C-alpha positions as CSV (number, residue, x, y, z in Angstrom):
1,M,203.9,112.1,263.5
2,A,207.4,111.2,262.4
3,A,208.0,114.9,261.3
4,F,207.7,116.0,264.9
5,A,210.1,113.3,266.2
6,A,213.8,114.0,266.9
7,P,215.4,110.6,267.2
8,E,219.0,111.9,266.8
9,L,218.4,114.4,269.6
10,A,217.0,111.6,271.8
11,R,220.1,109.4,271.1
12,T,222.5,112.3,271.9
13,V,220.7,113.2,275.2
14,D,220.7,109.5,276.2
15,R,224.4,109.3,275.6
16,H,224.9,112.5,277.6
17,L,222.9,110.9,280.5
18,E,225.2,107.9,280.2
19,G,228.3,110.1,280.3
20,S,229.4,109.5,276.7
21,A,228.4,112.8,275.1
22,G,229.1,116.3,276.3
23,A,226.8,119.2,276.9
24,D,228.0,120.9,273.7
25,R,226.8,117.9,271.7
26,V,223.4,118.2,273.3
27,D,223.3,121.9,272.5
28,E,224.1,121.3,268.8
29,A,221.6,118.4,268.6
30,F,218.9,120.5,270.2
31,A,219.4,123.4,267.9
32,A,219.2,121.1,264.9
33,A,216.0,119.6,266.3
34,M,214.5,123.1,266.7
35,T,215.2,123.8,263.1
36,G,213.4,120.5,262.1
37,L,210.5,121.3,264.4
38,G,210.1,124.7,262.7
39,R,209.8,123.0,259.3
40,A,207.4,120.3,260.6
41,V,205.1,122.9,262.2
42,H,205.1,125.0,259.0
43,D,204.5,122.0,256.8
44,V,201.5,121.0,258.9
45,C,200.1,124.5,258.8
46,A,200.5,124.6,255.0
47,D,198.5,121.4,254.6
48,P,195.0,122.5,253.5
49,L,193.4,119.5,255.1
50,F,194.8,120.4,258.5
51,R,193.6,124.0,258.2
52,Q,190.2,122.7,257.1
53,A,190.0,120.3,260.1
54,V,190.9,123.0,262.6
55,T,188.3,125.4,261.0
56,W,185.6,122.8,261.7
57,Q,186.7,122.2,265.2
58,N,187.9,125.5,266.5
59,P,188.2,128.5,264.1
60,G,189.8,130.6,266.8
61,V,193.0,128.6,266.3
62,L,193.4,129.8,262.7
63,S,195.1,133.0,263.8
64,S,197.9,130.8,265.2
65,V,198.1,128.8,262.0
66,A,198.2,131.9,259.9
67,G,201.0,133.3,262.1
68,V,203.1,130.2,261.5
69,L,202.6,130.5,257.8
70,R,203.3,134.2,257.8
71,D,206.5,133.9,259.8
72,G,207.9,131.0,257.9
73,P,209.7,127.8,259.0
74,T,212.7,129.6,260.3
75,A,211.0,132.2,262.5
76,R,212.7,133.3,265.7
77,R,211.6,131.0,268.5
78,N,210.1,133.5,271.0
79,E,207.3,132.7,273.5
80,R,204.6,133.4,270.9
81,R,206.2,131.1,268.3
82,R,206.6,128.3,270.9
83,R,202.9,128.7,271.9
84,R,201.9,128.4,268.2
85,E,204.0,125.2,267.9
86,E,202.2,123.7,270.9
87,I,198.8,124.5,269.5
88,V,199.6,122.9,266.1
89,A,201.2,119.9,267.7
90,K,198.3,119.4,270.1
91,Y,195.7,119.3,267.3
92,W,198.0,117.2,265.0
93,Q,198.4,114.5,267.7
94,R,194.6,114.4,268.2
95,Y,193.9,114.0,264.5
96,C,196.7,111.5,263.8
97,T,197.0,109.3,266.9
98,K,193.5,109.0,268.3
99,N,190.5,107.4,266.8
100,D,188.2,110.2,267.6
101,T,185.3,110.9,265.3
102,I,186.3,114.4,264.2
103,G,184.7,115.3,260.9
104,F,186.6,114.1,257.9
105,F,189.7,113.4,260.1
106,G,187.7,110.8,261.9
107,P,185.2,109.1,259.6
108,M,183.4,106.0,260.6
109,S,182.1,103.1,258.6
110,W,180.0,100.1,259.4
111,S,181.7,96.7,258.8
112,T,180.2,93.3,258.2
113,V,181.0,90.3,260.4
114,D,180.8,87.1,258.5
115,N,181.8,84.1,260.6
116,G,182.1,81.9,257.5
117,G,183.9,84.4,255.3
118,P,187.6,85.2,254.7
119,R,189.7,86.6,257.5
120,L,189.5,90.1,256.0
121,A,188.1,91.7,252.8
122,V,188.5,95.4,252.1
123,R,187.1,97.5,249.4
124,H,188.1,101.1,249.1
125,G,185.8,103.6,247.3
126,P,187.2,106.4,245.1
127,A,187.1,109.0,247.9
128,L,187.9,109.1,251.6
129,V,184.3,110.2,252.5
130,R,181.2,108.4,251.2
131,D,178.6,110.4,253.1
132,A,178.6,113.5,255.2
133,A,176.2,115.5,257.3
134,V,176.5,118.9,258.8
135,H,174.3,119.4,261.9
136,F,173.6,122.5,263.9
137,E,174.6,122.1,267.5
138,W,171.6,121.9,269.8
139,W,172.4,125.2,271.5
140,A,172.3,127.1,268.2
141,L,168.9,125.7,267.3
142,D,167.7,126.4,270.8
143,A,168.8,130.0,270.4
144,L,167.0,130.3,267.1
145,A,163.8,128.8,268.6
146,A,164.0,131.2,271.6
147,H,164.4,134.2,269.2
148,L,161.4,133.1,267.1
149,A,159.3,132.7,270.2
150,T,159.8,136.4,271.1
151,D,157.7,137.5,268.1
152,D,154.1,138.3,269.4
153,R,152.6,136.9,266.2
154,L,153.9,133.4,267.1
155,R,152.6,133.6,270.7
156,P,149.4,131.5,270.0
157,W,151.5,128.9,268.1
158,L,153.9,128.1,270.8
159,P,153.6,124.6,272.3
160,V,153.3,124.4,276.1
161,A,154.3,121.5,278.3
162,R,154.6,120.9,282.0
163,Q,158.2,120.6,283.2
164,P,158.9,116.9,282.7
165,Q,159.5,116.2,286.4
166,L,156.1,117.5,287.6
167,R,152.8,115.9,288.4
168,L,149.4,117.5,288.8
169,E,147.1,116.0,291.5
170,G,143.8,117.9,291.4
171,R,144.8,121.4,292.2
172,R,148.2,120.5,293.7
173,L,151.4,120.7,291.6
174,V,153.8,118.1,292.9
175,W,157.5,118.9,292.7
176,P,160.2,116.3,293.3
177,N,162.4,118.5,295.5
178,R,160.1,121.0,297.2
179,P,156.7,121.1,298.8
180,A,153.6,120.7,296.6
181,Q,152.2,123.9,295.2
182,D,148.5,124.8,295.6
183,L,147.1,126.2,292.4
184,T,143.9,128.2,291.6
185,A,141.2,126.4,289.7
186,G,142.2,128.2,286.6
187,A,145.9,127.6,286.9
188,A,145.2,123.9,287.5
189,A,143.0,123.6,284.5
190,L,145.7,125.2,282.4
191,V,148.5,123.0,283.7
192,A,146.3,119.9,283.2
193,R,146.1,120.7,279.5
194,C,149.8,121.5,278.9
195,D,150.9,118.2,277.4
196,G,153.5,119.5,274.9
197,R,151.2,118.9,272.0
198,R,148.7,121.7,272.4
199,R,149.7,125.3,271.5
200,A,149.1,128.4,273.6
201,G,146.3,129.7,271.3
202,E,144.5,126.4,271.4
203,L,144.7,126.4,275.2
204,A,143.4,130.0,275.4
205,A,140.5,129.3,273.2
206,E,139.6,126.1,275.0
207,L,139.8,127.6,278.5
208,T,137.8,130.7,277.6
209,G,135.3,128.7,275.8
210,A,134.8,126.5,278.9
211,G,134.4,129.7,281.0
212,T,137.5,128.9,283.1
213,F,139.0,132.3,282.1
214,R,137.1,135.4,280.9
215,R,139.6,136.5,278.4
216,E,142.4,134.9,276.4
217,A,144.7,137.6,277.7
218,D,144.1,136.2,281.2
219,V,145.2,132.7,280.0
220,Y,148.4,134.1,278.5
221,A,149.1,136.0,281.8
222,Q,148.6,132.8,283.8
223,L,150.8,130.9,281.3
224,D,153.6,133.6,281.7
225,G,153.5,133.4,285.4
226,L,153.7,129.6,285.5
227,T,156.5,129.6,283.0
228,A,158.4,132.1,285.0
229,A,157.9,130.0,288.1
230,G,159.5,127.0,286.4
231,A,156.3,124.9,286.2
232,L,155.8,125.2,282.4
233,R,157.9,125.1,279.3
234,S,156.4,127.5,276.7
235,G,158.1,127.7,273.3
236,F,159.6,125.6,270.6
237,D,161.0,123.0,273.0
238,L,163.5,121.0,271.0
239,P,164.9,117.5,272.0
240,M,168.6,117.4,272.4
241,D,169.2,115.1,269.5
242,L,170.0,115.2,265.8
243,G,166.3,115.5,264.9
244,A,165.9,118.9,266.5
245,E,166.2,120.9,263.3
246,R,163.6,118.7,261.5
247,L,161.2,119.1,264.5
248,L,161.6,122.9,264.6
249,R,160.8,123.2,260.9
250,E,157.7,121.0,261.4
251,L,156.5,123.2,264.2
252,L,157.0,126.3,262.2
253,E,155.2,124.8,259.2
254,G,152.2,124.2,261.6
255,I,151.8,127.9,262.3
256,G,148.3,128.9,261.1
257,D,149.1,132.6,260.7
258,T,150.3,132.9,257.1
259,G,152.5,135.9,257.6
260,A,153.9,134.7,260.9
261,R,154.7,131.3,259.4
262,A,156.4,132.9,256.4
263,W,158.5,135.1,258.6
264,A,159.5,132.3,260.9
265,L,160.5,129.9,258.0
266,E,162.4,132.7,256.2
267,T,164.3,133.4,259.4
268,M,165.2,129.7,259.8
269,D,166.0,129.3,256.1
270,R,168.4,132.3,256.3
271,L,170.4,130.4,259.0
272,C,170.1,127.0,257.3
273,G,171.2,128.6,254.0
274,A,174.3,129.9,255.7
275,R,174.9,126.4,257.2
276,D,174.4,124.8,253.8
277,T,177.1,127.1,252.4
278,V,179.4,125.8,255.1
279,A,178.6,122.2,254.2
280,A,179.3,122.9,250.5
281,A,182.7,124.6,251.1
282,T,185.6,122.7,249.5
283,G,188.7,124.1,251.0
284,P,190.0,125.8,254.2
285,D,189.7,129.3,253.0
286,E,186.3,128.9,251.5
287,L,185.2,127.0,254.7
288,A,186.6,129.8,256.9
289,S,184.7,132.4,255.0
290,A,181.5,130.4,255.1
291,M,181.9,129.8,258.8
292,A,182.4,133.5,259.4
293,A,179.3,134.3,257.4
294,L,177.3,131.7,259.4
295,E,178.5,133.2,262.6
296,E,177.6,136.7,261.4
297,T,174.2,135.5,260.3
298,F,173.5,133.7,263.6
299,T,174.4,136.8,265.7
300,A,172.3,139.0,263.4
301,V,169.3,136.7,263.7
302,T,169.5,135.7,267.4
303,G,171.5,138.5,269.0
304,R,173.8,135.9,270.7
305,D,177.4,135.1,270.5
306,A,178.3,132.5,267.9
307,R,180.8,130.6,270.0
308,R,180.9,129.3,273.5
309,R,182.9,127.4,276.1
310,P,186.4,128.1,274.8
311,G,189.0,125.5,275.8
312,E,186.5,123.0,277.2
313,T,186.3,119.3,276.2
314,Y,183.0,118.1,274.8
315,A,182.0,121.7,274.6
316,S,180.1,121.8,271.2
317,R,181.7,125.3,271.0
318,T,180.9,126.1,267.3
319,L,177.5,126.5,265.6
320,C,177.6,123.2,263.7
321,H,179.6,120.1,263.3
322,L,180.5,117.7,260.5
323,D,180.0,113.9,260.8
324,T,181.3,111.6,258.0
325,V,181.1,108.0,256.8
326,R,184.2,106.6,255.2
327,D,184.0,105.3,251.6
328,L,185.0,101.8,252.8
329,D,183.6,98.3,253.0
330,V,185.2,95.8,255.4
331,T,184.2,92.3,256.0
332,I,185.7,90.6,259.0
333,G,185.7,86.8,259.1
334,G,185.6,84.1,261.8
335,D,189.3,84.0,262.4
336,V,189.3,87.5,263.8
337,L,186.3,86.7,266.0
338,A,188.0,83.5,267.2
339,R,191.1,85.5,268.3
340,M,188.8,87.7,270.4
341,A,188.3,84.7,272.7
342,G,190.8,86.4,275.0
343,L,188.0,88.8,275.9
344,A,185.9,86.0,277.5
345,P,187.6,86.1,281.0
346,L,187.2,89.9,281.1
347,L,183.5,89.6,280.1
348,Q,183.0,87.1,282.9
349,S,184.5,89.6,285.4
350,A,182.2,92.3,283.9
351,R,179.2,90.1,284.6
352,W,180.4,89.7,288.2
353,L,181.0,93.5,288.6
354,T,177.5,94.4,287.5
355,A,175.9,91.7,289.6
356,R,177.8,92.9,292.7
357,I,176.9,96.6,291.9
358,A,173.3,95.5,291.6
359,E,173.6,93.7,294.9
360,V,175.0,96.5,296.9
361,Y,172.7,99.1,295.4
362,T,169.7,96.9,296.0
363,A,170.7,96.8,299.7
364,A,171.3,100.5,299.9
365,L,168.0,101.5,298.1
366,T,166.1,99.0,300.2
367,G,167.5,100.6,303.4
368,L,166.6,104.0,302.1
369,Y,163.1,102.9,301.2
370,R,162.5,101.3,304.7
371,E,163.7,104.5,306.4
372,L,161.3,106.6,304.3
373,A,158.4,104.2,304.7
374,A,158.9,104.2,308.5
375,D,159.0,108.0,308.6
376,A,155.8,108.2,306.5
377,G,154.1,105.3,308.3
378,S,153.2,103.9,304.9
379,P,154.6,101.2,302.6
380,H,153.9,103.4,299.6
381,V,156.9,105.8,299.2
382,P,157.0,108.4,296.5
383,L,159.9,107.8,294.2
384,R,160.6,111.6,294.2
385,E,161.7,111.3,297.8
386,M,164.0,108.4,297.2
387,W,165.4,109.8,294.0
388,F,167.0,112.8,295.4
389,M,168.2,111.2,298.6
390,A,169.7,108.4,296.5
391,Q,171.9,110.8,294.5
392,A,174.5,110.6,297.2
393,L,174.7,106.9,296.7
394,V,175.5,107.5,293.0
395,F,177.5,110.7,293.0
396,G,178.6,111.1,296.6
397,D,182.0,110.5,298.3
398,E,181.1,107.1,299.8
399,R,179.3,105.2,297.1
400,P,178.3,101.6,297.6
401,A,180.1,100.9,294.3
402,D,183.5,102.0,295.5
403,P,184.4,99.0,297.6
404,V,183.0,96.8,294.8
405,V,185.3,98.4,292.3
406,A,188.2,98.1,294.7
407,D,187.4,94.4,295.1
408,F,187.2,94.0,291.4
409,L,190.7,95.4,290.9
410,D,192.1,93.3,293.8
411,R,190.7,90.2,292.3
412,W,192.2,90.9,288.9
413,T,195.5,91.7,290.6
414,E,195.3,88.2,292.2
415,V,194.1,86.5,289.0
416,L,197.1,88.0,287.1
417,G,199.5,87.4,289.9
418,L,200.7,91.0,289.7
419,A,201.9,91.1,293.3
420,D,204.5,88.4,292.6
421,V,205.7,89.7,289.2
422,P,209.5,90.5,289.3
423,H,210.3,94.2,289.0
424,G,210.6,95.4,285.4
425,T,208.6,92.6,283.8
426,A,207.5,93.9,280.5
427,E,204.8,91.3,279.6
428,L,202.8,88.5,281.0
429,R,201.2,85.9,278.7
430,F,198.3,83.6,279.3
431,T,196.1,81.3,277.3
432,A,192.4,82.1,277.2
433,E,191.7,78.7,278.8
434,E,194.1,79.3,281.6
435,L,192.8,82.8,282.4
436,G,189.2,81.7,281.9
437,A,189.6,79.1,284.6
438,R,191.0,81.7,287.0
439,T,188.3,84.2,286.4
440,A,185.6,81.7,286.7
441,R,186.8,81.1,290.3
442,A,187.5,84.7,291.1
443,F,184.4,86.2,289.6
444,P,181.5,83.8,290.1
445,A,178.3,85.2,288.6
446,D,175.6,83.5,286.6
447,R,173.9,86.6,285.2
448,P,174.4,90.4,284.9
449,G,173.0,92.9,287.4
450,W,170.4,94.7,285.3
451,S,168.9,94.6,281.9
452,E,171.4,96.8,280.0
453,A,174.3,95.3,281.9
454,R,174.0,92.5,279.2
455,V,175.7,94.8,276.8
456,H,179.4,95.6,276.7
457,S,181.2,97.6,274.1
458,P,184.9,96.9,273.5
459,D,187.1,98.9,271.2
460,V,189.5,96.5,269.5
461,H,192.6,97.4,267.4
462,L,193.8,95.2,264.6
463,C,197.6,95.4,264.5
464,A,199.2,94.4,261.2
465,A,201.8,95.7,258.8
466,D,199.2,96.1,256.1
467,A,195.9,94.6,254.9
468,D,197.7,91.7,253.1
469,A,199.4,90.7,256.3
470,L,196.2,90.8,258.2
471,A,194.5,88.6,255.5
472,R,197.4,86.1,255.9
473,G,196.8,85.9,259.6
474,D,199.9,87.9,260.6
475,Y,198.3,90.2,263.1
476,T,197.5,90.7,266.8
477,L,194.6,92.3,268.6
478,V,194.7,95.0,271.2
479,L,191.8,95.9,273.5
480,G,191.6,99.7,273.5
481,E,188.8,100.2,276.0
482,L,185.9,98.2,277.4
483,H,182.8,100.1,278.1
484,I,181.0,97.9,280.6
485,A,177.2,97.8,280.7
486,S,177.0,100.3,277.8
487,A,175.5,100.0,274.3
488,A,178.0,102.1,272.3
489,F,175.8,102.1,269.2
490,D,173.0,103.7,271.1
491,T,174.2,107.2,270.3
492,Q,172.8,109.0,267.3
493,F,176.2,109.4,265.6
494,F,176.2,105.7,264.9
495,A,172.9,105.8,263.0
496,L,174.8,107.7,260.3
497,G,175.8,105.4,257.5
498,H,174.1,102.3,258.7
499,P,172.1,100.7,255.8
500,E,169.2,99.8,258.0
501,P,169.0,101.8,261.2
502,Q,165.6,100.4,262.1
503,A,167.0,96.9,261.9
504,L,169.7,97.9,264.3
505,R,167.2,99.4,266.7
506,D,165.1,96.2,266.5
507,A,168.1,94.1,267.2
508,L,168.8,95.9,270.4
509,A,165.2,95.7,271.4
510,A,165.3,91.9,270.9
511,D,168.5,91.8,273.1
512,L,166.9,94.0,275.7
513,P,163.2,93.1,275.7
514,G,160.7,94.7,278.0
515,S,160.6,98.3,279.1
516,R,163.8,100.2,279.9
517,V,163.8,103.4,281.9
518,R,166.0,106.0,280.1
519,L,166.9,109.3,281.8
520,L,165.6,112.5,280.2
521,L,168.8,114.5,280.7
522,P,169.0,118.2,281.3
523,H,170.7,120.2,278.6
524,D,173.8,120.9,280.8
525,W,174.4,117.3,281.8
526,P,178.1,116.6,281.6
527,R,179.3,115.4,278.2
528,H,175.8,115.4,276.9
529,C,175.3,116.6,273.3
530,S,172.9,115.9,270.4
531,R,175.2,113.5,268.6
532,N,175.5,111.4,271.8
533,A,171.7,111.2,272.4
534,Y,169.9,107.9,272.8
535,W,168.2,106.8,269.6
536,M,167.7,103.0,269.9
537,H,164.4,103.2,271.9
538,G,162.5,100.0,272.3
539,P,158.7,100.0,271.7
540,H,158.0,99.9,275.5
541,D,160.9,102.1,276.7
542,V,160.1,105.2,278.8
543,E,162.0,108.3,279.6
544,L,162.2,109.4,283.3
545,G,161.8,113.2,283.8
546,F,163.6,114.1,287.0
547,A,164.6,117.7,286.4
548,P,163.9,120.5,283.9
549,A,165.0,119.1,280.5
550,P,164.3,119.9,276.9
551,G,162.2,118.0,274.3
552,A,160.4,115.4,276.4
553,D,158.4,112.9,274.2
554,P,154.9,113.0,275.6
555,D,154.3,109.4,274.5
556,R,157.2,108.0,276.5
557,L,157.6,110.5,279.4
558,V,157.1,109.3,283.0
559,P,157.7,112.1,285.6
560,V,159.6,111.0,288.7
561,T,156.6,112.4,290.6
562,D,154.3,109.8,288.9
563,L,156.1,106.8,290.5
564,T,155.5,105.1,293.8
565,V,157.9,102.6,295.3
566,E,156.6,99.5,297.1
567,D,158.2,96.3,298.4
568,G,157.1,93.2,296.6
569,P,157.9,89.5,296.5
570,D,160.8,90.1,294.2
571,G,162.0,93.3,295.9
572,L,161.4,97.0,295.4
573,V,159.2,98.0,292.4
574,A,158.2,101.5,291.1
575,R,154.7,101.7,289.7
576,T,152.6,104.3,288.0
577,D,148.9,104.9,288.7
578,D,148.0,103.0,285.5
579,G,149.7,99.9,286.7
580,R,153.0,100.0,284.8
581,R,155.8,98.6,287.0
582,W,159.6,98.4,287.0
583,P,162.1,97.0,289.4
584,V,163.6,100.0,291.2
585,L,167.1,98.9,290.2
586,E,166.0,99.3,286.5
587,V,164.8,102.9,287.3
588,F,168.4,103.6,288.5
589,A,170.0,101.6,285.7
590,N,171.5,104.5,283.8
591,M,173.2,105.7,286.9
592,L,174.4,102.3,287.9
593,G,176.0,102.0,284.4
594,L,178.1,105.0,285.3
595,Q,179.6,103.1,288.2
596,A,180.8,100.3,285.8
597,F,181.4,102.1,282.5
598,D,185.2,102.7,282.6
599,T,186.2,100.5,285.4
600,W,188.5,98.3,283.3
601,K,190.7,101.3,282.7
602,L,191.7,101.0,286.4
603,A,192.7,97.3,286.1
604,G,196.1,96.7,287.6
605,A,196.4,99.8,289.8
606,G,200.0,99.3,291.0
607,G,202.9,101.6,290.1
608,H,203.7,99.4,287.0
609,T,201.5,96.9,285.2
610,P,203.1,94.7,282.5
611,R,201.5,94.2,279.2
612,I,198.9,91.4,279.6
613,T,198.5,89.2,276.5
614,V,195.9,86.4,276.2
615,D,196.6,84.2,273.2
616,D,196.8,86.8,270.4
617,L,194.9,89.5,272.3
618,V,196.6,92.3,274.3
619,L,194.2,92.6,277.2
620,V,196.1,95.4,279.0
621,R,198.7,97.7,277.6
622,R,201.9,98.2,279.7
623,T,201.1,101.0,282.2
624,W,202.9,103.1,284.7
625,R,201.3,105.1,287.5
626,T,202.8,108.0,289.4
627,T,201.9,111.4,290.7
628,V,202.7,114.9,289.4
629,G,205.1,115.5,292.3
630,A,206.9,112.1,292.1
631,G,207.5,112.5,288.3
632,G,209.4,115.7,288.9
633,L,208.8,117.2,285.4
634,A,206.5,119.9,286.6
635,D,209.4,121.6,288.5
636,V,211.8,121.8,285.6
637,T,212.2,125.1,283.7
638,G,213.8,125.7,280.4
639,E,212.9,124.0,277.2
640,Q,216.1,122.0,276.8
641,Q,216.3,121.2,280.5
642,R,212.7,119.8,280.4
643,Y,213.7,117.6,277.4
644,V,216.7,116.2,279.2
645,A,214.6,115.6,282.4
646,A,211.9,113.8,280.4
647,R,214.5,111.5,278.7
648,R,215.9,110.7,282.2
649,W,212.4,109.9,283.5
650,R,211.6,107.7,280.5
651,L,214.9,105.7,280.8
652,A,214.5,105.2,284.6
653,A,211.0,103.9,284.2
654,D,211.8,101.8,281.0
655,M,209.0,103.5,279.1
656,P,208.7,103.2,275.3
657,E,209.3,106.3,273.2
658,Q,205.6,106.8,272.4
659,V,203.0,106.7,275.1
660,Y,199.7,108.2,276.1
661,V,199.6,110.3,279.3
662,R,196.5,111.1,281.3
663,V,196.3,113.2,284.5
664,A,193.4,112.8,286.9
665,T,192.4,116.4,286.4
666,D,191.7,115.9,282.6
667,I,189.3,113.8,280.7
668,K,191.3,112.9,277.6
669,P,194.8,111.4,277.4
670,Q,197.6,113.1,275.5
671,F,200.0,111.5,273.1
672,V,203.6,111.9,273.9
673,D,206.6,111.1,271.8
674,F,209.6,111.3,274.2
675,T,211.9,112.0,271.2
676,S,209.9,115.1,270.3
677,P,210.8,118.4,272.0
678,V,207.3,119.9,271.4
679,Y,205.5,116.9,272.8
680,V,207.7,116.8,275.8
681,R,207.0,120.5,276.3
682,L,203.2,119.8,276.1
683,L,203.7,117.0,278.6
684,C,205.4,119.3,281.1
685,T,202.7,122.0,280.5
686,M,200.0,119.4,281.2
687,L,201.7,118.3,284.4
688,R,202.1,121.9,285.7
689,A,198.5,122.6,285.0
690,A,197.4,119.5,286.9
691,R,199.5,120.6,289.9
692,T,197.9,124.0,289.8
693,K,194.4,122.4,289.8
694,G,195.0,119.5,292.3
695,G,198.5,119.7,293.8
696,D,201.4,117.3,293.7
697,D,199.3,114.2,294.5
698,V,197.4,114.3,291.2
699,E,197.6,110.8,289.6
700,V,199.5,110.5,286.3
701,I,198.9,107.3,284.2
702,V,201.3,106.5,281.4
703,T,200.3,103.8,278.9
704,E,202.3,102.4,276.0
705,A,201.2,103.5,272.6
706,L,199.9,100.3,271.0
707,P,199.2,100.1,268.1
708,T,201.8,102.5,266.7
709,A,202.2,103.8,263.1
710,E,203.8,100.6,261.8
711,H,200.6,98.7,262.8
712,A,198.3,101.0,260.7
713,W,197.1,98.3,258.3
714,L,194.2,100.4,256.9
715,A,195.1,102.3,253.8
716,D,193.3,104.1,251.0
717,G,193.6,103.5,247.3
718,E,196.6,105.8,247.1
719,G,198.5,104.0,249.9
720,R,198.0,106.6,252.7
721,R,197.7,104.8,256.0
722,Y,195.2,105.5,258.8
723,S,194.8,104.5,262.4
724,S,191.6,102.6,263.1
725,E,189.7,100.6,265.6
726,L,186.8,98.1,265.6
727,R,183.9,99.0,267.9
728,L,181.7,96.1,268.9
729,Q,178.7,95.4,271.0
730,I,178.8,92.1,272.9
731,I,175.7,90.6,274.4
732,D,175.8,88.5,277.6
733,P,173.9,85.3,276.7
734,E,172.1,85.4,280.1
735,P,169.5,88.1,280.8
736,S,169.5,89.8,284.2
737,G,166.0,88.5,285.1
738,R,165.1,92.0,286.4
739,G,163.6,93.7,283.4
């Protein structure tokens, strides 16, 4: 990142703002900085690893990279050149300043925690990457499956399932969000047999053999009608996880028609072969060629576009993605764990937060239940009726969780004494014992609110000059994020590279015994993709079907229409006809987790929050809050004028040179180096876009960059340094008592 910085320009502009340097000096320094920027952008584009990373992530950017290389480092800086600089700088900051898992630019590795071992032990392998896997995106496999299903020869071999949210009661098909549908005897017999395991030909033979239908063609016609009506899923219905490719191949191998099976497998092999060529590519040009060939093959096979959702975050826009494991072994000893004691006060407050969320949602759901029971004149309320009325409680404008979160922040403000901190205070320091006593009084709770609320996932940065300094004990810790009531390892990406994935699954099942209710998510659920799918299912866990969704597991599926809510001695329970029971709060647990997940990011919601340090742990980075309108940068025009305005803004607020900025209209924060003209330009562009979307009142949050490059202790065998973070799961010792 240093190549994009312009410290001499920054010093000159600061002197100009103080009145000790004239405008001509600023002009000269700015021109020199633009020359340096041209070289830096060109050097990055010339780096084959950068081009390879961009090719994996967004091949459409390669034309801008090629344009920079073609025009050279001293190209005339017109609007097109400036746009290319911004594109390159934006990708570079993501690769170099954020710990995102982006292919070989973001490999992960599992570390060992040894409470009795040395403070730190590091072993580098001979390469950066130990293991790699190239997976198709789910939408690409779904398109292949849909294409294969159009061949008439495969028609008898297509599995058929009821939509996962539906229930059949005799000849009535029960929907969660509309009146029940009366079926003919034949249609009901067909729907009853559609369990996701049977194939269409098997159903046709069985129903004609039983005399329910005269001809197999009649069965297929009925199947088509019910599928078109949204009652059935007919085809190779793939789960939205990293096992989808394997399942599709197994389904194709089960086709009894030799010719049809051979054609289907050859078609799949054609696409997989092109993907394997991509995986084997060793440089940016070879990779780009292989990617282009894969896209051409995909379109030829499926008839569909090979890219989607340009410009979106979490878009899974290309056909496949690369996940990697770093060639690294790290053992972390007891000293590092001991220094994490500063997390204890925060974890106590997280327990309180989940307990209060559980309390207010128990009250809200109980009120809703009683209203529905009174309307029906029965204590037995179908969950399907509660479920959709309860969505406003979770996603609406007046959620029961909102005052709880506000109270959570107010209590932390009081615990930290932020209201009385003198203006401009840069840091507040506490001992863990001192802060622990305060949080025990402010956040009294003896257990978490629901079963998975036992699990919290902090991201912790180790800050040291190098590994030797860390091993000597010369280091500090920084809490990056705390994902409350969330098991971070329960996403399929983290199964990669673990020596014993089943042991990891068993460990979570031991921490969360009983039966959890997991949501079967629709394919278009926000931020949902195959690498983020649940995989650490316990032996008794079920998945709740509440809307059309792909790939339901028949062994674990419970449709929302199968559940009835009753009031019992311990509160509301949801039960199935076969006697299985869950506290209603556990049925809503995944959605309750959304209310708590990122709450800690909001801590200290004033205009300025000092850095909060507990012993050797930075609990809160120094933070500034403003709005797009108040900041003023969205109004400034002219590249040099924006730079001067940004320097003035930074000095007035006493911000460090390197920060992260997030606007409320975006998901991800953006790295900003206030000495760098291109990153200042990107900041102003982001602020203008936010104002276009939401007006002048859009919130802007600025957070100090900590750790910075000098804290990058992790290096490889050749001395190259890397940013890193330690992701943990921490278990509350007390269970919720609700599971």
